[in-house]
C-alpha positions as CSV (number, residue, x, y, z in Angstrom):
1,M,20.8,-12.9,166.5
2,L,21.0,-10.7,163.4
3,D,23.8,-8.1,163.3
4,Q,23.5,-4.6,162.0
5,S,25.2,-5.5,158.7
6,Q,22.5,-8.0,158.0
7,V,19.8,-5.5,158.8
8,Q,21.5,-3.0,156.5
9,K,21.4,-5.5,153.7
10,I,17.7,-6.3,154.3
11,A,16.9,-2.5,154.4
12,H,18.8,-2.1,151.2
13,L,16.9,-4.9,149.5
14,A,13.6,-3.4,150.8
15,R,14.7,0.0,149.7
16,L,14.4,1.4,153.2
17,D,16.4,4.3,154.5
18,I,16.9,3.6,158.2
19,T,18.9,5.3,160.9
20,P,21.7,3.5,162.9
21,E,19.3,3.5,165.9
22,E,16.6,1.8,163.8
23,E,19.2,-0.8,162.7
24,S,19.9,-1.9,166.2
25,Q,16.2,-1.9,167.1
26,F,15.3,-3.9,164.0
27,A,18.1,-6.3,164.6
28,S,16.6,-7.2,167.9
29,Q,13.0,-7.3,166.6
30,L,13.9,-9.4,163.6
31,S,15.9,-11.8,165.7
32,S,12.9,-12.3,168.0
33,I,10.7,-13.1,164.9
34,L,13.3,-15.7,163.6
35,D,13.5,-17.2,167.1
36,Y,9.7,-17.7,167.1
37,F,9.9,-19.5,163.7
38,D,12.5,-21.8,165.2
39,Q,10.0,-22.6,167.9
40,L,7.4,-23.3,165.3
41,S,9.7,-25.7,163.5
42,E,9.8,-27.9,166.6
43,L,6.0,-28.7,166.3
44,P,5.1,-32.1,165.0
45,T,3.5,-31.5,161.6
46,E,3.7,-34.9,160.1
47,G,0.3,-35.8,158.4
48,V,-1.0,-32.2,158.7
49,E,-2.2,-30.9,155.3
50,P,-1.1,-27.4,154.3
51,T,-3.9,-24.9,154.4
52,T,-4.4,-21.3,153.5
53,R,-6.8,-20.5,156.4
54,A,-7.2,-21.6,159.9
55,I,-11.0,-22.2,159.3
56,E,-12.8,-23.0,156.1
57,L,-14.9,-20.3,154.6
58,S,-17.6,-20.6,152.0
59,N,-19.1,-18.0,149.7
60,I,-22.0,-16.3,151.6
61,V,-23.0,-14.1,148.7
62,R,-26.5,-14.7,147.4
63,G,-26.7,-16.3,144.0
64,D,-27.5,-14.3,140.8
65,R,-31.1,-14.7,139.5
66,Q,-32.7,-13.4,136.4
67,I,-35.9,-11.4,136.7
68,S,-37.9,-10.8,133.5
69,W,-39.7,-7.5,132.9
70,D,-43.4,-7.6,132.3
71,G,-43.6,-6.9,128.5
72,D,-47.2,-5.7,128.8
73,N,-46.3,-3.3,131.6
74,A,-42.8,-2.2,130.4
75,A,-43.7,1.5,129.9
76,T,-45.4,1.7,133.4
77,T,-42.4,-0.1,135.0
78,R,-39.9,2.2,133.2
79,Q,-41.8,5.2,134.4
80,A,-42.0,3.9,138.0
81,L,-38.2,3.4,137.9
82,L,-37.6,6.9,136.5
83,D,-40.0,8.4,139.1
84,N,-37.8,6.9,141.9
85,A,-34.5,8.1,140.4
86,P,-32.8,11.0,142.2
87,E,-32.2,12.9,139.0
88,P,-34.1,11.6,136.0
89,E,-33.4,13.3,132.7
90,G,-36.1,12.5,130.2
91,D,-36.2,8.7,129.6
92,F,-32.7,8.3,131.2
93,F,-31.0,8.2,134.6
94,R,-28.7,11.1,135.3
95,V,-25.5,9.9,137.1
96,P,-22.4,11.7,138.3
97,R,-19.5,11.9,135.8
98,I,-16.7,9.6,136.9
99,M,-14.2,10.4,134.1
100,G,-13.3,13.5,132.2
101,G,-13.9,17.1,133.1
102,D,-15.7,18.7,136.1
103,D,-18.6,20.1,134.1
104,A,-22.0,18.4,134.4
């Protein structure tokens, strides 16, 4: 079991300001965690490859694809896009300012 001086050292290294009551509480809790790791070390792990996840995951995001604009219809397509914009400004999209002052 960890004693309070070891908990104080851990708290100092983690730059935590803890009370004496918390020291005794954390000593008990950290000791329980270390006991659990001791139990895990008893498991037979020979031949088990290290992993980063319990289950394998694959990228489920759809792939990128290129869509060409119709050159003959570019003006109509641009206007259709601008017509659907919340705040078009001339031939441009008006978007909220994300940097700088609060003025529009």
